[in-house]
Structure formats: C-alpha cells, structure tokens
C-alpha positions as CSV (number, residue, x, y, z in Angstrom):
1,E,0.2,51.5,5.7
2,K,2.9,49.8,3.6
3,C,1.9,48.8,0.0
4,N,2.5,45.2,-1.0
5,C,5.5,46.1,-3.2
6,L,7.3,47.7,-0.2
7,I,6.3,44.8,2.0
8,Q,7.8,42.4,-0.6
9,K,11.1,44.4,-0.7
10,L,11.3,44.2,3.1
11,L,10.6,40.4,3.0
12,S,13.2,39.8,0.3
13,R,15.8,41.8,2.3
14,T,15.1,39.8,5.4
15,Y,15.2,36.6,3.4
16,Q,18.2,37.3,1.2
17,L,18.8,33.6,0.9
18,S,15.4,33.1,-0.8
19,N,16.8,33.6,-4.3
20,I,13.8,35.6,-5.5
21,H,16.0,36.8,-8.4
22,E,15.7,33.3,-9.9
23,L,12.1,34.2,-11.0
24,E,13.5,36.4,-13.8
25,Y,14.5,33.3,-15.7
26,E,12.4,30.5,-14.1
27,N,8.7,31.3,-14.9
28,F,5.9,30.0,-17.1
29,E,7.1,32.0,-20.1
30,T,10.5,30.2,-20.0
31,F,9.0,26.7,-19.3
32,D,10.3,24.4,-22.1
33,S,8.5,21.0,-22.1
34,S,10.9,19.7,-24.8
35,I,13.5,18.9,-22.1
36,F,11.3,16.1,-20.9
37,P,11.2,12.6,-22.5
38,D,8.3,12.1,-24.9
39,T,8.1,8.4,-24.6
40,P,5.3,6.9,-22.4
41,E,6.2,6.2,-18.8
42,P,6.1,2.5,-17.7
43,G,2.6,1.5,-16.9
44,S,1.2,4.7,-18.4
45,K,0.0,6.0,-21.8
46,M,1.3,9.4,-21.0
47,S,4.9,10.6,-21.4
48,Q,6.7,12.7,-18.9
49,R,6.5,15.6,-21.4
50,Q,2.7,15.3,-21.7
51,Y,2.4,15.1,-17.9
52,M,4.4,18.3,-17.4
53,E,2.5,20.2,-20.1
54,E,-0.8,19.3,-18.4
55,L,0.6,20.1,-15.0
56,K,1.7,23.6,-16.3
57,V,-1.8,24.3,-17.5
58,R,-3.2,23.1,-14.1
59,L,-0.9,25.4,-12.1
60,E,-1.5,28.3,-14.4
61,K,-5.2,28.0,-13.7
62,Y,-4.5,27.8,-10.0
63,V,-2.5,31.0,-9.9
64,S,-5.1,32.7,-12.2
65,Q,-7.7,32.0,-9.5
66,F,-5.4,33.1,-6.6
67,P,-6.2,33.8,-3.8
68,D,-9.7,32.4,-4.1
69,N,-8.5,28.7,-4.3
70,D,-10.4,26.0,-2.5
71,R,-7.1,24.2,-1.5
72,R,-4.4,26.4,-0.1
73,V,-1.6,23.9,0.4
74,I,0.3,22.4,-2.6
75,L,2.7,19.6,-1.9
76,F,5.1,18.5,-4.7
77,T,6.7,15.1,-4.2
78,G,9.3,13.2,-6.3
79,K,13.0,12.7,-6.8
80,T,15.4,15.4,-7.8
81,G,15.6,16.8,-11.3
82,L,11.9,16.5,-12.3
83,G,11.0,20.2,-12.3
84,K,9.5,20.8,-8.8
85,T,11.5,23.9,-7.9
86,F,11.1,25.4,-11.4
87,L,7.3,25.1,-11.2
88,L,7.3,26.6,-7.7
89,N,9.2,29.6,-9.1
90,C,6.8,29.9,-12.0
91,M,3.9,30.1,-9.5
92,A,5.8,32.6,-7.3
93,K,6.4,34.9,-10.3
94,E,2.8,34.9,-11.3
95,I,1.6,35.6,-7.8
96,L,4.1,38.4,-7.3
97,D,3.0,40.0,-10.5
98,K,-0.5,40.1,-9.0
99,A,0.9,42.3,-6.2
100,Y,0.9,39.6,-3.4
101,T,3.8,38.9,-1.1
102,V,5.9,35.8,-1.4
103,I,8.6,34.2,0.7
104,R,10.4,31.4,-1.2
105,I,13.2,29.6,0.8
106,S,14.7,26.2,1.1
107,A,13.8,24.2,4.2
108,Y,17.5,23.9,5.2
109,K,18.0,27.7,5.2
110,L,14.6,28.4,6.8
111,F,14.9,26.2,9.8
112,D,18.6,27.2,10.3
113,Q,17.5,30.8,10.4
114,L,14.7,30.1,12.8
115,F,16.9,28.0,15.1
116,Y,19.8,30.5,15.3
117,S,17.5,33.4,15.9
118,A,15.7,31.5,18.6
119,V,18.9,30.8,20.5
120,T,20.4,34.3,20.0
121,D,17.6,36.8,19.8
122,Q,14.0,35.9,20.9
123,G,12.7,39.2,19.4
124,E,14.1,38.4,16.0
125,Y,12.7,34.9,16.2
126,E,9.2,36.2,17.0
127,E,9.5,38.6,14.1
128,L,10.6,35.9,11.7
129,Q,7.7,33.8,12.8
130,K,5.2,36.6,12.3
131,Q,6.5,37.2,8.7
132,L,6.2,33.4,8.0
133,F,2.7,33.4,9.3
134,D,1.5,36.6,7.6
135,V,3.1,36.5,4.1
136,D,0.5,35.8,1.4
137,V,2.4,32.8,0.0
138,L,5.1,30.8,1.8
139,I,7.1,28.4,-0.4
140,I,9.3,25.9,1.3
141,D,11.5,24.0,-1.1
142,D,13.3,20.7,-0.4
143,L,11.4,19.8,2.7
144,G,13.4,17.0,4.4
145,T,16.9,18.5,3.8
146,E,16.8,20.6,7.0
147,T,19.0,19.8,10.0
148,R,17.0,17.8,12.6
149,R,17.4,19.3,16.1
150,N,15.4,17.2,18.5
151,N,11.8,18.5,18.4
152,F,12.7,22.1,17.4
153,T,12.3,21.7,13.7
154,T,9.2,19.6,13.9
155,E,7.5,22.1,16.3
156,D,8.4,25.1,14.0
157,L,7.0,23.3,11.0
158,F,3.8,22.4,12.8
159,N,3.4,26.0,14.0
160,I,3.9,27.4,10.5
161,L,1.4,25.0,8.9
162,N,-1.1,25.4,11.7
163,E,-1.0,29.1,12.0
164,R,-1.2,29.6,8.2
165,S,-4.1,27.2,8.0
166,I,-5.9,29.2,10.6
167,L,-5.2,32.4,8.7
168,S,-6.3,30.8,5.4
169,K,-2.9,31.5,3.9
170,H,-1.3,29.7,0.9
171,T,1.6,27.4,1.5
172,F,3.5,25.5,-1.2
173,L,6.1,22.8,-0.4
174,S,8.3,20.5,-2.4
175,T,10.1,17.4,-1.1
176,N,12.3,14.5,-2.5
177,L,10.7,12.3,0.1
178,G,7.9,9.8,-0.5
179,L,4.7,9.9,1.5
180,G,5.9,7.0,3.7
181,E,9.2,8.8,4.4
182,L,7.3,12.0,5.3
183,R,5.2,10.0,7.8
184,E,8.4,8.5,9.3
185,R,10.2,11.9,9.5
186,Y,7.5,14.1,10.8
187,S,4.8,13.9,13.5
188,D,1.2,12.8,12.8
189,R,0.1,16.4,13.5
190,I,2.2,17.6,10.5
191,T,1.4,14.8,8.1
192,S,-2.3,15.0,8.8
193,R,-2.2,18.6,7.6
194,L,0.0,17.9,4.6
195,F,-2.1,15.0,3.5
196,D,-5.5,16.6,4.1
197,R,-7.1,16.3,0.6
198,S,-9.7,18.9,1.5
199,N,-7.0,21.6,1.7
200,T,-4.0,20.1,0.0
201,M,-3.3,19.6,-3.7
202,L,-0.8,16.7,-3.7
203,I,1.2,16.4,-7.0
204,R,3.6,13.5,-7.6
205,F,6.5,14.0,-10.0
206,K,7.8,10.9,-11.9
207,G,10.1,10.2,-14.7
208,Q,13.7,10.8,-15.6
209,D,16.0,13.4,-14.0
210,V,16.3,15.8,-16.9
211,R,19.5,17.3,-15.5
212,L,21.2,13.9,-16.2
213,R,20.0,13.6,-19.8
214,P,22.6,14.2,-22.5
215,R,22.0,17.7,-23.9
216,N,22.5,16.5,-27.5
217,N,19.4,14.3,-27.1
218,L,17.2,17.2,-26.2
219,K,15.1,19.2,-28.6
220,K,16.6,22.6,-29.0
C-alpha cells in the first residue's frame, strides 16, 4: 500500500499545473497582514487588516482540527487581489505537513484537463475523476474562469462535489463571482451544495485589491 507521501508525489506529477511549489513561499508563516489597509471599511468598525488577521486565526484553527471538521466545504468569494488564493495555499501547506494528500488546481485548468481526457481517452478521464474524488483535500481556485462547454463542465462540477460529499472529503473553492452570479452560472444542484451552511463555511472577502496599492504606502 502506498504511503501518503508517495501518493502526493503521484498526484503532483499528474497535476503538474497545480503549482504545489507555491506553498514554499505562500503559507501561514509568510502571511503579512501589513499589506492590507488598516482603516475601517465603509459601514464597519473593522479594517481590512483586522479582518484578515482574524480570518488567519480562524483558518489556522480549522486546519489544526483537520480532518475532524464539522463543515468540509470552504467557499471563498470576493473580487481579485484580496488574498483568497494565498490563504488557500496556506491551508494546503498545513494539511500537506500533516501527511494528507492535496490537489490544488485552477478551475480553468481542471475542467480543460477533464474535457480533453474525456474526448480522447475514457480510461484517463475515469482515472482523473477517481483521483479528484479520493484525494483528501481538493482545492479549486478561481471557480467561474473555466470554459463553459454546454452541460459538460456543470455535470463534472456536480459529480465532484456530490461524490466528495458522499465520501466526507474536504473541498475548498475560491471565486471572484458573487453569490447571485454563482446561482446564474451553475445549476441549483450545485449551488444548493455550495450554499449548504450545515456543510459549507462561506467566507466573503472585501476591501481593496492589495496588488494595486502603491508599494511605498505599505508597511515594510
């Protein structure tokens, strides 16, 4: 029987586009809240920096309890440049360090890979599906950027979410779409699973795109 470290190497080789190497410099230890504005958000007493610091603590607690979490789906929503992908990488690093397997891949690359394997090699397609169903943590980044191919993408996403729910597996997703946009883009079967508060931790990101802030205004 393969150990988890070998399984992870095989998964990473299969998903070379998953950029697992990013975890070396995007993790909780390198998290720097000073890049976020420290002025209160409109209509809130909390600044973007304070919110991100509290969220970091919340997610660290989540991974410390992994895999015995009550809610096994996490959905990050919010516009670009707010730290969604970085925090997903932070969680992936901690979970990998606990000797669990992780696939982290963008929605665009994931569904392209599934589509082309389905039309060229049914055996490869079924193997990809199995890995997506069985991996301890599946992280799908930038949901909504994938190419829409009739019902193919929607069915694949539903099958992934449904099968992983049946297997009590953890699935983390990020999207730049709002909740209303997700409802318009995907079927009720998908959004009912994504918005199920009994199994989903829904986290909204708000504030300024930190990638557009002048660097000389940031705390070093």
